[in-house]
N, C-alpha and C positions, 0 to 999 in steps of 0.2 A: 128328886128332885138334886137329895146331895152328891147325888154320882154325876147331874150334870154340871154341878157347881165348881166339886173338884175336877173335873175334867180343863174346864175355864182356867182356873186356879194354875193348873199342872201346865195347861200349855204359855200360861202369862210368866212361869218361872221359869220356863224353858226361853224364853225369848231375852229374857234377862241373862242365864245361864250362857245364852251364843252372845252375846255383847258383853260379854266377859272376857273372849273371846275375841271379837271386831265386835269393835264402837260403833261402828258403824253397818245400820242393817237397811235389807230393800223390801217392801213391802210381797213384791211379787215371788222374790226368794223365801221369802219366812213363809208365803202363801203356800207354795210347792212343796216347803222342808215340812213343813207341820201338817199339810193334804188339809188346807180349809181352805174357807175364800176370800178373797182379797176384802169384801166388806169385814170379813169378822176380825181380819189383821188388822184394820185401820180402827176396830171400837176397840181393841185391846190395847192397843200402840196409843191412844187416847187416855184409856184407861190408866195406861201406866204411866204418862205423863202428867196427867191431874195429878197422882201422887209425889210428882217431881223427879223416878225411876229413870225416865229418858226426856229426851228433847224432840220430837216430831221435826220433820221437814219432808220437802218433795220429794216422795214417790220413797219413805223410810222412816229410820231416825239415827239418832246417832247417840251415845250415854250419857248419863246426865253429868256435868262436868263439877261436882264437884271434887274440895281437894283430893280425896282418897284414891277417884276413880282417875284423877288429870294427871298424879303421879305414875299411877297403873297404863295410862295409855302412853305420855313419853316411854316409860321404861319400855312399853313394846316397839316404839318406833325408834329409841336408840338400840334394840335388839334387829331392828330389823336391817336398819342401818350398817349396824358394823355384821351383819351375816355378808352386805355386798363385800364384805372387804376381803371373805375367804374364796379360796383357789379351790380349782381340784388339785388332790394330792398333797392338800396341808395339813400340817402338823399342826393342834395349838394346844397352848397352856389356856384353862379356864380355871379359877383360884373361884374361894365360898362364897363370891358374892351373888346375891338376887338378880340383880342388875346383868351379871355377866351370865349366870346359868340360860337368862330366858334368851341366848345367840342360839344356844342348842336346836329350839323349836324350829328357826329360823333359817338353818346352813342349807343349801340345796344342792352344793357342791356333791364332786363322785370323790370317793375314796378319802375321806377326813378323818385325820384321826383326832380326837380331844382327849389329852391329859387333862385329869381333874383331882382336884383332895375332895370337890362336895361330893358329899354321899347321896343329897336328895338327885343328883343325876340319875337313880338309877330308876326315879319315879317321871322324869320328864322325855316328855314325845320326842321321838327327831326321825329323821330320814334314816332308811335302811344301808343310808351309804355311807351313814357316820358312826366313825368305833370310837366308845369311849373306854378309856382305859381308868380307874382308879388308882390312887398313888398307895390307898392301904396307910396305917396308922391309927393311932389313940382319936376314938370318935368322940366328937365333943357337942352336945346339946344347946339351944335349940337349934342351932343351924345344921347339925350334921355337918362337922368341917372336920376333916381325917389333917390330924396336927401332929408333930413330935418328933424323935428321931428316926423313927422307920419312915416316916414320909418323905422325910429329908435325905435317907439316904435312898428309897428307890428314885426321887427326882438328881440325882445327884449326876446321874449318868443320862440324865434325858436331853435331847438337846430338841425343843421346837421351831417351827420355822416363825408362828408369831403367837403372842398371848395377850389376853385379853381380861384386864382387871377391872373390878368393881371394888369400892374404897366406902368407907365412911363417913370422907371427907380428902376435898382437896384443895389445896392454896397457895398460892405464889411463894407464900415463907415457908410452907410446910411442906410443899407435896403434899405425896398421898398418904395418909392418915388411915388407921383403922384403932375399934376399942377394943380390938382381941390382940395379946402379947403373945398368945401361942401362933398366931397365923401370919408374923411379921417375917421370921422366915421364911416361909412357906414362900409367900408373897416376895419376899426378896429372889429368892431362888430363880422363880419363871421369871423374872424380869433379867435376871443375868443371863439366863440359860435361849431366852431369845433371841434366836439368828440372823430374826428379819425385823420386823416392826415388832413394838410394846403400846397396845390401845387399852387408855382406861377409858372405861366408861362409868359416869358421873351423871346421875337427875339432878336439876338444879336445886333440891335442896342440899345436895353434898358440896355443890360449887361455894367457894368461898370458905369453908367451914375447916375446925380443927380438930382431927379427935386427938386419943391417949398418945398411939404409938405409932412414928412413921416406919412406913413400909416404902417409901421410895422416896428419893429428893427429888426437887423440883428439875433440877438439870437434866438427868435421867429419864423424864417424859417426856415424848415427843409429837406424841399424837393425846387430844384429848375427844370423847364423844359427849355430846351433852343436850340440853334442849331451849327453846327459846323464854323459857321460864327463868333460865341462868339470870343472875346478877353481872349487867354489863361491866359496872367494874369491875368485879374481880376476877374474869374473862380477860379483859383489856391488862390487866398485873400479869396473868399467866400467859395471854400471849408474847407479852414482853419479856418473858424467860426463855424464850422461844420453842413452845410448845404451839401447832399445829392444834385449830379449836375445827372440831365440826358439830355445826349449830342442826338437831331435827324441828321441825315444826307440824301445825297442827295441817299446815298445806298438804307436808307429804299423804296425810291418808288416801 
């Protein structure tokens, strides 16, 4: 009996794990993946919905929309949108932002080279067509950011086509800001060494916010990718500075 209970719990936990990667699931797909009946999956989804861990829909379910899950969902949508701006044979800068790093998982183009000072890129899943180059440098925890003179010297001779940069905050007044002083010079060099476009990736929790150190003034930012929960007033002020703003929404799922 305990074994049966453990199997049921493991299956339900597996459903929740799958929904962390894909917030929307279908009953038939889960049944096939977990090798159980449709009725069993429906019972599992009902059990999880009763505990407010998901919301059932016609033919499936979506992740529970608590604030943490919502931010995670929007960051995924931002990364997916940004991946559509990558083309074959691109060379990209990605900084230490977790928002920007998610881009790696969604790049489907061929022969793409990513230069990053984010040590977590080592463990990030990505296509075999994506080549990851680490800047090296002093490794700072908990972000596993590579910073310092060594990282800067390695970046001095590199010019990427595009840069995808995350931040702690972005506003019309101060531009792109960060809480980590040692990352400022790295961010500045990535922005200045992008020969084509620079995209700032920032979910709604970063819009209109100012952190301690300016990485890039607003007049150097041409593109911002954010989500539908961002402050309309803050975005309008940013647009007035000449920034093109892309807004992703749940409808894009």
